[in-house]
N, C-alpha and C positions, 0 to 999 in steps of 0.2 A: 694750272692751267696749260703752260707750255708743255708740260711732260705728257699730259694726256694728249695734246694735239699731235706731239711727236709719235707716240704710240699707236695712234690711229692712222699715221702715215706708214707705220712699219707693217701693219697687219696685212699680209698677202704679198708682200714686196721684200725683194732683196735689199740689204743695206747699201745705199748708193751716197757716197759722200759727195759734197760740193767739189767742184774742181775751181782751180783759180781762174781759167778762162770763163767759167760759167759765172763766177763772181764779177770779173771785169765786164762782162755783156750786161749783167743787172745793174751794175753801177753806170754804164754808159745810158741805160734807159732812164734811172733815177736822175741822172744829172741833166737831161734835156730841159731846157727851159730855166733851170736854176744855175747851171754852171756852164762855163765856156767848154767845148770839146775836151774831154779828159786827155792828158799826156800821158802816154803808156811807156815806161822804160826810157826815159830820157837819157841820151847818150852822155850827159854831164856827169851822171853817176856812174863810177867805175869802182867795182869792189871786188876783193880777192874772193875766191870760192869760200863760201861760208858753211857749205854742206847743207844748205837749207834751200829748198826750191821757192823762188819767189818773183814776184812782180812788183813794179812801183808804178802807182797811178797817182797823178796829180791834178787837182781840181782847183778852179779859180771862178769865183763868184762872176755871172753875167752882169754886164752893164755897172760895174764897180771898178774902176781903173786903179783905185787905191788899194783893193783887196789883195791880200796874200794868197799864196797857195795852201791848200790842205793836201797834205801827202799820207798816202795810203801804202803800206808794206803789206802785200797779201802773200801770205806763206803756207806752204803745204808741208806738212811733217809728220812722222810718226809719234805715238805718244811715249816718249821716254826722255829722261832727264837731260841726257846730251843734246838731243835735237831741240829742245825747248830752250836750254841755256845757250845754243847757238843762234836761236832765233832771237833771244834777247841782245846778245852781242851785236847781231846785225842792227837792230834798233838802236843800240847805243852809237855805233859807228856811223849810222846815217844821221843820227841827231847831232853829232859832232859836226857834220859838214854842211848841215841847214843853217842858213842866215837867220838872226833874230828878227822879227818875233815869230817866224814860221816853225820853230821848234816846239811851240805851244799847240801846233796844228798837225802834229804828227800822230798816226794812227797805225796800229798793226791789226789787220783781220787775219785771224790764225784758223787754219783748216787742220785740225789735229786728230788724226785717224785714231779711232777707239778711245778716245778720252772720256772719263766718267764725268757725269754733271757735276759732281761735287769739286772736281778739279778744274773743269772749265770754270766755274764761278769763282773759284779761288784766283785763278790767273787773271780774271778781268777785273779784279779788286787791287791788282798789283799795278800801280801806275808809275813804275820806274821806266824812264827813257821815252815812254809814249803811252797812249791810251790804247787798251786792247780788247778786242772783242773775239770772242772763241765760238766758232760754230758747233752747234749740237749734232749728233751723229746722223740723224734723219732730218735735219733742217733743210728748208729750200731757200734758195738764194734771196727771194724776196722776203721772207720770214727773217732772215738773217739780217739784211739791210734795215729792217724795220726797227732794230735794236742799236742802230747807228744814227750819226748825224743826217743820213740820207733816208731817213725814215720818211714813209708817204705822208701827205699832209693829214694832220689829224687836230683833234680839239686841242692838244697841247702845244701844237705848234701853227695853229691857224692865226688869220688877222684878229680873232676874238681876243687873242693874249695880248694884244696892244692896249687893251682896255681892261684887262684883268690881271693886276700884279701878280696873283697866285699863279695863274697859267704862265705867265711870262718867267716866273721864278723856276716852276716845274720844268719848263722848257729848256732854259739854261743848264738845271740840272741833268736832264737826258743828253744834252749836247756835251756836258763835261764828263759825265760818267754813263755811257751807252747801256751798261747792263741794267740800269734803272728804267729804261723806256717802257717795258711791258708792265710796269707797276704805276705808272704816273696816274693814270685814269683812277685807280683805286685809291691811291693815295690822297688824291684830291677829293674824292667822295668822303673819305674819313675826315680830312681837315675841316669840311664843311658840314659835317654831320651834327655839331652842336655837343658831341660827347666831351667828357673831361679830358685833361692832358694825359693821365695814364692810360685811360682807354684808347686814346689816339694813337699813343706810342706803341701800345700792344698791338693794334690793327696794323700799323706801318710795319712794325718788325714780322708780324705772321705773314702778311702778303710777301715781303721781301724774302723771307727766308724759308718758309713752309712751302711755297711754290716751287723751290728748287729741289725739294726732296723727293 
């Protein structure tokens, strides 16, 4: 489904990758009413030149004095192993200076030019140093954020989840592993379908992996 959506956006258009500034503007809009005004590029963090173009965005829940920051590294880089490894080192260095328990809320939004879909999916499953979300080539900022903890309110994240343990569990899964967000509704339908265990397992696997093909 995601691939079809991307292809429909490509027809008649030139390739136009998201920019760091565009992602920041989308984050600011999504944060309104949910988080305090985002902090961009705090002077507290001073890094040597990593060779990767990046910005730092920090978010703190509104009306929650005890809440810690969620930190997002937004990186822009070409698709090659050296650049990707440099981005990983940046995440590792940043994680080292974050106080606990904020290390658990470190994210990297990766704008990797010309990355194949299968490589994007593979990087997203690598949870070393931080949680990673990789933009698809023709994805728009709002679609991209819908695959993160900043997703727009939906059935899996609404107040209904307070009274539905399954919805609550799926919402937690989406928060911990952003790549699963687009699959949660289908997974919930499968789990509630009444099928036997092997059929459900097959449905979950097919939805998760065939949709990226």
